[in-house]
C-alpha positions in Angstrom: 36.6 56.0 51.0 38.0 58.5 53.4 41.7 58.8 52.9 44.3 60.8 55.0 48.0 61.3 54.3 49.7 62.3 57.5 53.2 62.9 58.9 55.0 64.2 62.0 57.4 67.0 61.1 60.4 67.8 63.2 59.1 71.4 63.7 56.0 73.4 62.9 57.8 75.5 60.4 58.6 72.4 58.2 56.2 71.2 55.6 56.1 67.7 54.1 56.4 67.6 50.3 55.8 63.8 49.9 52.2 63.8 51.1 51.4 66.7 48.8 52.8 64.7 45.9 50.5 61.8 46.8 47.5 64.1 47.1 48.2 65.7 43.8 48.8 62.5 41.9 45.7 60.7 43.4 43.3 63.4 42.2 40.7 63.5 40.9 39.9 59.8 41.5 40.7 60.1 45.2 40.3 63.1 47.4 43.1 62.9 50.0 43.0 65.0 53.2 46.4 66.1 54.5 47.3 66.2 58.2 50.6 67.4 59.6 51.7 67.3 63.2 55.1 67.6 65.0 57.1 65.0 66.9 56.6 67.1 70.0 52.8 66.9 69.8 51.2 64.6 72.4 50.5 61.2 70.8 47.0 61.1 72.2 46.2 64.5 70.7 47.4 63.2 67.2 45.4 60.0 67.5 42.3 61.9 68.7 42.4 64.3 65.8 42.9 61.5 63.2 40.2 59.4 64.7 37.6 62.2 64.6 38.1 62.4 60.8 36.7 58.8 60.5 39.3 57.7 57.9 39.2 54.2 56.3 42.9 54.6 55.1 45.8 56.5 56.6 49.2 56.8 55.0 52.1 58.0 57.1 55.3 59.5 55.6 58.2 58.0 57.6 61.8 59.3 58.2 64.5 58.7 60.8 63.3 61.7 62.8 59.7 60.7 63.1 59.5 56.9 62.9 59.4 56.2 66.6 56.6 58.6 67.3 54.7 57.6 64.1 54.7 53.9 65.2 53.2 54.9 68.6 50.4 56.7 66.7 49.9 53.6 64.5 49.8 51.3 67.4 47.2 53.3 69.3 45.0 53.9 66.2 44.9 50.1 65.5 43.8 49.4 69.0 41.0 51.9 68.7 39.9 51.0 65.2 41.2 47.6 64.0 39.5 47.9 60.6 41.5 51.0 59.7 44.1 50.4 57.0 47.5 51.7 57.7 50.0 52.4 54.9 53.6 53.5 55.6 56.0 55.1 53.0 59.1 57.1 52.9 62.9 56.5 53.1 62.9 55.0 56.6 60.6 52.1 55.6 61.7 51.7 51.9 64.6 49.5 53.0 64.5 46.5 55.3 60.8 46.5 54.4 60.1 42.9 55.3 61.7 43.5 58.7 59.4 46.4 59.3 56.3 44.4 58.3 57.3 41.6 60.7 58.2 44.0 63.5 55.0 46.1 63.2 51.9 43.9 62.7 49.7 47.0 62.9 50.9 48.1 59.5 48.9 46.7 56.5 51.0 48.1 53.6 54.4 49.6 53.0 55.0 51.6 49.8 58.6 51.4 48.7 60.5 54.1 46.9 58.6 56.7 44.7 55.1 56.5 46.0 52.9 58.6 43.7 51.7 56.0 41.2 52.1 53.1 43.6 49.9 54.7 46.3 47.2 55.6 43.8 47.1 52.0 42.4 47.0 50.7 45.9 44.0 52.8 46.7 42.3 51.6 43.6 42.9 47.9 44.6 41.7 48.6 48.2 38.5 50.1 46.7 38.0 47.3 44.1 39.4 43.7 43.8 42.1 43.9 46.4 44.6 42.1 44.0 47.6 43.6 45.8 50.1 41.5 43.9 49.2 43.6 40.8 50.6 46.8 42.5 54.4 47.1 41.9 56.5 48.4 44.8 54.5 47.4 47.9 54.7 45.0 50.9 51.4 43.6 52.2 49.9 40.8 54.2 48.2 37.7 52.7 47.0 34.8 55.0 49.1 36.4 57.8 52.3 36.2 55.6 54.2 39.1 54.3 54.4 39.5 50.5 56.5 41.9 48.5 55.9 42.9 44.9 58.5 43.8 42.3 60.1 47.2 42.4 58.4 49.8 40.2 60.3 51.6 37.4 61.1 55.3 37.8 58.4 57.7 37.1 58.4 60.2 34.3 58.6 63.4 36.3 56.7 65.4 33.6 53.6 63.3 34.4 53.5 64.3 38.1 51.1 67.2 38.8 52.2 70.1 40.9 52.1 69.6 44.7 52.4 73.3 45.5 49.0 74.7 44.7 46.6 73.5 47.4 44.3 76.3 48.6 44.6 75.0 52.2 48.4 75.7 52.2 48.1 79.4 51.2 47.5 80.7 54.8 50.7 79.0 56.0 53.2 79.9 53.2 54.5 83.0 54.9 55.1 81.2 58.3 56.7 78.0 57.2 59.6 76.7 55.0 58.3 75.7 51.6 60.2 72.8 50.1 60.5 72.5 46.4 62.0 69.8 44.2 63.2 70.5 40.6 65.1 67.2 40.2 65.4 63.7 41.7 68.4 61.6 42.1 72.1 62.3 42.7 75.1 61.7 40.4 77.4 60.8 43.4 77.8 57.6 45.4 78.5 58.7 49.0 78.0 55.6 51.0 76.5 57.3 54.0 73.6 58.9 52.0 70.4 57.4 50.7 70.6 59.4 47.6 73.6 57.3 46.5 71.2 54.4 45.9 69.3 56.0 43.1 71.5 56.3 40.0 71.1 59.3 37.7 69.4 62.6 37.9 65.9 63.4 36.5 64.5 66.9 36.1 61.0 68.3 36.3 59.9 70.5 33.5 61.7 73.9 33.9 58.9 76.2 32.8 56.3 74.5 35.1 58.8 74.8 38.0 59.1 78.5 37.3 55.3 78.9 37.3 55.1 77.1 40.6 57.7 79.3 42.1 55.9 82.4 40.9 52.7 81.1 42.4 54.3 80.4 45.7 55.9 83.9 45.9 52.7 85.6 44.9 50.9 83.8 47.7 53.3 84.8 50.4 56.1 82.1 50.5 59.1 83.7 52.2 61.6 80.8 52.6 61.8 78.4 49.7 64.2 75.5 50.1 65.2 73.4 47.1 65.6 69.8 48.1 67.6 68.8 45.0 70.5 66.8 46.2 73.0 68.7 44.0 71.4 71.8 42.6 74.4 72.8 40.5 75.2 69.5 38.9 74.1 71.0 35.6 75.8 74.4 35.2 73.4 75.6 32.5 70.4 74.6 34.5 71.7 76.3 37.7 72.5 79.4 35.8 69.1 79.6 34.2 67.4 79.1 37.6 69.6 81.6 39.4 68.9 84.2 36.6 65.2 83.5 36.9 65.1 83.9 40.7 67.2 87.1 40.6 65.0 88.6 38.0 61.6 87.6 39.4 62.0 87.3 43.2 59.7 89.3 45.4 61.0 91.3 48.3 61.6 89.3 51.4 61.9 85.9 49.7 64.9 83.7 50.5 66.0 80.7 48.4 68.1 77.9 49.9 70.1 75.3 47.9 72.3 72.3 48.5 75.3 72.8 46.3 78.4 70.8 45.5 81.1 73.5 45.9 84.1 71.9 44.3 82.3 71.7 40.9 81.0 75.3 40.9 82.9 77.3 38.3 84.4 80.7 39.2 82.4 82.5 36.5 79.1 81.3 38.2 80.2 82.7 41.5 81.3 86.0 39.9 77.8 86.2 38.2 76.1 85.7 41.6 78.4 88.2 43.4 77.6 90.8 40.8 73.9 90.1 40.1 72.3 88.5 43.2 70.8 90.9 45.8 72.3 90.4 49.3 70.4 87.8 51.3 68.4 86.3 48.4 70.3 83.1 48.3 71.7 80.7 50.9 74.0 77.8 50.2 74.3 74.5 52.1 77.5 72.7 51.4 78.4 69.2 52.6 82.1 69.0 53.3 81.8 66.1 55.7 85.5 65.4 55.9 88.8 66.7 54.5 90.5 63.3 55.1 91.2 61.9 51.5 91.4 58.3 52.7 88.1 58.6 54.5 86.4 60.2 51.4 87.8 57.4 49.3 86.4 54.7 51.6 82.9 56.2 51.4 83.3 56.8 47.6 83.0 60.5 48.0 84.8 62.5 45.3 85.8 65.9 46.6 88.5 68.4 45.7 88.9 70.4 48.9 91.1 73.1 47.3 88.4 73.8 44.7 85.7 73.7 47.4 87.7 76.2 49.5 88.1 78.4 46.4 84.3 78.4 46.0 83.5 79.1 49.6 86.1 81.9 49.8 84.8 83.5 46.6 81.2 83.4 47.8 82.2 84.8 51.2 84.3 87.6 49.7 81.3 88.5 47.6 79.3 89.2 50.7 75.9 88.3 49.1 75.3 84.7 50.1 75.4 83.1 53.6 76.9 79.6 53.6 76.1 76.7 55.9 78.8 74.0 55.8 78.3 70.4 57.2 80.7 68.0 58.8 80.1 64.4 59.8 82.0 62.9 62.7 82.4 59.1 62.7 83.1 58.4 59.0 85.3 55.4 58.4 88.9 55.7 59.5 88.6 59.3 60.7 89.9 59.2 64.3 89.7 62.1 66.8 92.9 63.7 65.6 91.8 63.5 61.9 88.4 65.0 62.8 90.1 67.8 64.6 92.1 68.6 61.4 88.8 68.4 59.4 87.2 70.9 61.8 90.1 73.3 61.7 90.4 73.1 57.9 86.7 74.0 57.5 86.5 76.6 60.3 89.4 78.4 58.7 87.0 79.5 55.9 84.7 81.1 58.6 81.4 79.9 57.2 78.3 81.7 58.6 77.2 78.4 60.0 79.2 75.2 60.6 77.0 72.2 61.4 78.7 69.4 63.2 76.7 66.2 62.7 77.3 62.6 63.6 77.2 59.6 61.2 73.9 57.9 61.1 73.8 54.4 59.8 70.8 54.8 57.5 69.0 51.7 56.3 70.0 50.8 52.8 73.3 52.7 52.8 76.7 51.2 52.1 78.2 52.2 55.5 75.4 50.3 57.2 75.8 47.2 55.0 79.5 47.1 55.6 79.4 48.2 59.3 81.4 45.2 60.5 84.4 46.2 58.4 85.0 49.2 60.6 83.6 47.7 63.8 80.7 50.2 64.0 78.6 50.2 67.1 75.4 52.2 66.6 71.9 52.8 68.0 69.4 50.0 67.2 66.6 52.6 66.9 66.4 55.8 64.8 68.4 57.9 64.2 70.9 55.0 64.2 73.6 57.3 65.3 77.1 55.7 65.8 78.4 55.2 69.3 81.9 54.1 68.3 84.0 52.4 65.6 87.5 50.9 65.3 89.3 54.3 65.4 86.8 56.4 67.4 85.8 55.5 71.0 82.5 56.4 72.6 84.6 58.8 74.8 85.8 60.5 71.7 82.2 60.9 70.5 81.2 62.4 73.8 84.0 65.0 73.5 83.1 65.9 69.9 79.5 66.4 71.1 80.8 68.9 73.7 82.3 70.8 70.8 79.0 70.7 68.9 77.1 72.2 71.9 79.2 75.4 72.3 79.8 75.7 68.5 76.1 76.2 68.1 75.8 78.7 70.8 78.9 80.7 70.4 79.6 80.6 66.6 76.5 79.7 64.6 74.3 82.1 66.6 76.8 84.9 66.0 76.5 86.4 69.5 80.2 86.9 70.0 81.9 87.1 66.6 84.7 89.5 67.6 85.4 87.6 70.9 85.5 84.1 69.3 87.7 85.4 66.5 90.2 86.6 69.1 90.0 83.4 71.1 90.5 81.0 68.1 93.4 83.0 66.7 95.3 84.5 69.7 94.3 82.6 72.9 94.0 78.9 71.8 96.2 76.8 69.6 93.4 76.2 67.1 89.6 76.8 66.7 88.9 73.2 67.7 91.0 73.5 70.9 88.9 76.5 72.0 85.5 74.8 71.3 86.7 71.5 72.8 88.2 73.0 76.0 85.2 75.2 76.6 82.8 72.5 75.6 84.3 70.1 78.2 84.1 72.8 80.9 80.5 73.6 79.9 79.6 69.9 80.2 81.4 69.5 83.5 79.4 72.4 85.0 76.1 70.8 83.9 75.2 73.8 81.7 74.2 71.5 78.8 71.2 70.4 80.9 69.8 73.8 81.8 68.5 76.8 79.9 70.4 80.1 79.3 69.8 83.7 78.5 72.2 86.0 76.6 73.8 87.2 79.8 74.4 83.6 80.9 76.5 82.9 77.8 78.8 85.9 78.5 79.1 85.1 82.2 79.9 81.4 81.5 82.5 82.2 79.0 84.1 84.7 81.4 84.1 82.0 84.2 85.9 79.6 81.9 88.5 82.1 80.8 89.1 82.9 84.5 89.5 79.2 85.3 92.2 78.7 82.6 93.9 82.0 83.4 93.6 83.2 79.9 96.2 85.7 78.8 95.1 89.3 78.2 91.7 88.6 79.8 91.1 92.3 80.0 91.3 92.5 76.1 88.9 89.6 75.8 86.5 91.1 78.2 86.6 94.4 76.2 85.7 92.4 73.1 82.9 90.6 75.0 81.4 94.0 76.0 81.6 95.1 72.4 79.8 92.0 71.2 77.2 92.3 74.0 76.3 95.8 73.0 76.3 94.9 69.3 73.7 92.2 69.9 71.2 94.5 71.6 68.5 96.4 69.9 67.5 98.1 73.1 69.5 99.5 76.0 70.0 96.5 78.4 68.8 97.0 82.0 71.6 95.2 83.7 74.7 94.0 81.8 76.6 90.8 82.9 79.5 92.9 84.2 79.9 95.6 86.9 80.1 99.1 85.4 83.7 100.2 84.8 83.1 103.9 85.6 81.7 105.4 88.8 79.1 108.1 88.5 81.6 111.0 88.7 83.9 109.6 86.0 81.0 108.8 83.7 79.6 112.3 84.1 83.0 113.8 83.3 83.2 111.7 80.1 79.7 112.6 79.0 80.5 116.3 79.5 83.6 115.9 77.3 81.5 114.2 74.6 78.9 117.0 74.7 81.6 119.6 74.4 83.6 117.8 71.7 81.3 115.3 69.9 83.7 115.2 66.9 86.0 113.0 69.1 83.6 110.1 68.3 83.7 110.7 64.5 81.4 112.1 61.8 78.6 109.5 62.2 78.2 110.4 65.9 78.3 114.1 65.1 75.4 113.7 62.7 73.2 112.3 65.5 73.3 115.6 67.3 72.5 114.1 70.7 71.6 116.4 73.5 72.4 115.8 77.2 69.1 114.1 77.9 69.3 111.7 74.9 72.9 110.9 75.8 72.1 109.8 79.3 68.9 108.0 78.3 69.9 106.1 75.2 73.7 105.4 75.6 76.0 103.3 77.8 79.6 103.9 78.4 82.4 101.5 79.1 86.2 101.8 79.7 88.5 99.4 77.7 92.1 98.6 78.4 93.1 98.7 74.7 92.6 100.7 71.6 89.5 99.1 70.1 89.5 101.2 67.0 93.0 100.1 66.1 92.3 96.5 66.8 89.2 96.5 64.6 91.2 98.1 61.8 94.5 96.1 62.0 94.0 93.2 64.4 96.8 94.6 66.6 96.3 95.0 70.3 97.7 98.3 71.6 97.5 98.5 75.4 96.2 102.0 75.6 93.0 102.8 77.5 90.0 103.8 75.5 86.2 104.1 75.8 83.3 102.6 74.1 80.0 104.4 73.7 76.9 102.4 72.7 74.0 104.3 71.3 70.7 102.4 71.3 68.7 104.3 68.7 65.0 104.3 69.8 63.8 105.4 66.3 64.9 102.3 64.5 65.9 99.8 67.2 69.5 99.7 66.1 72.7 100.0 68.1 75.6 102.2 67.0 79.0 101.7 68.6 81.6 104.4 68.9 85.1 103.5 70.3 87.2 106.6 71.2 90.1 107.7 73.3 88.7 109.4 76.4 
């Protein structure tokens, strides 16, 4: 029996852990071939590749991001080869399973919930007596009617073999994200999350997990992401794993975790700030909302003050980047409340702030009680909300405008100094800046076209001109600073017209050559000659004292200069503000 487990990932860099569990558990009785594609791949190409393997059974791992494309593949495969048995599994089809079976007649079986043992037993029945009612946790067809067996009990995680050691994966470890799971389940009951349905947390064997991590690092894995829903629910476990990873990591490896910030003890953060190498760890923290009533409605326990303490301590430590998540559209959080949530969280200046929109996932409490809050949402995946009783579709559109420019102007860190000035000195709040600029961006149609770095600066400048922003000259100076800072090489043509004519520039360069100490000891150590100065630097005039502003945040309207040196020896840029 030729068996394939396949999936369509969101991107090439992603890997699917579920199909690797199925392959590991089914061995040695069944030899499963793994096939991974992306949702961007042409459907015909996927179908052609699968067909050429001549499978008798194909199992697809299904999620909200790939279900639509997966069903297109299934439909085409069944047309070509009606005898092919199609099995679906994964969170998207583990709920409303009967509905899926009725809606998609091309599907022969659906595996519900944890699939390792269920899938293996199903394969055994396909190969032998075909008594499918003996397999717990599946839906199947009998005499053209859909039948569903009883739910399977939870597996003992110690009995599941490692899914991380397949030889065919080794060549890709350095190029893709490696997902690793040290526990299953979640102790919390957030009603918008599928993890709330499974009660309790179960752990894999610690020493085996450490051996797997060693194996992955030794074979080139660079980005290892833990998919545990709350990595730090057990303080002793988290500390043991942090200690292990600090002691045994290999250079260039990065570990990502989802943590619950308000339960993290200060002594754990102090340990990480002292012991962890910079860049080794990255935290993802779901804030979602700072509205207490909203959190109560979705049964989300969160102490925002303790969360803020954790995020601030981690940020002050300077060792760990943090990615914070918000969800727009939660029950009873209207536009004004979401604006407050956004500003509350942005105040902490996370390295990344992800603005997401509530998705009414099958099986979750918010979907089951959608009528209580008059939710209108997409009928197809990702089931994103369109409106509810306190948030109109127009409000959702406006928040999406915020999301667009937030990603480009904050999360990508192209203009940190400029954005910091705008959100503190030009606009009433961070949300007001992103909203006003996002609406302007959308009106201009820029959300529908591509952009280069220069375009981002030009478009922000046009917006600031349009609103007659105060002290535009200062903002432009900071934009020039950010522009230079983000270049490894000397730009051919900046987005602005040079502020000095040739004669003035020559005079300033002469002054620098004669008195290089004006630019400070770091510049003095470079010992640039005249040729290097002209070839590898750019010079700009500013209307304010940049050095003083960077030191104190105070704007002193005194003309100064900014020299950018694009070091050809290491592709780094050094910036030297000085009074010319």
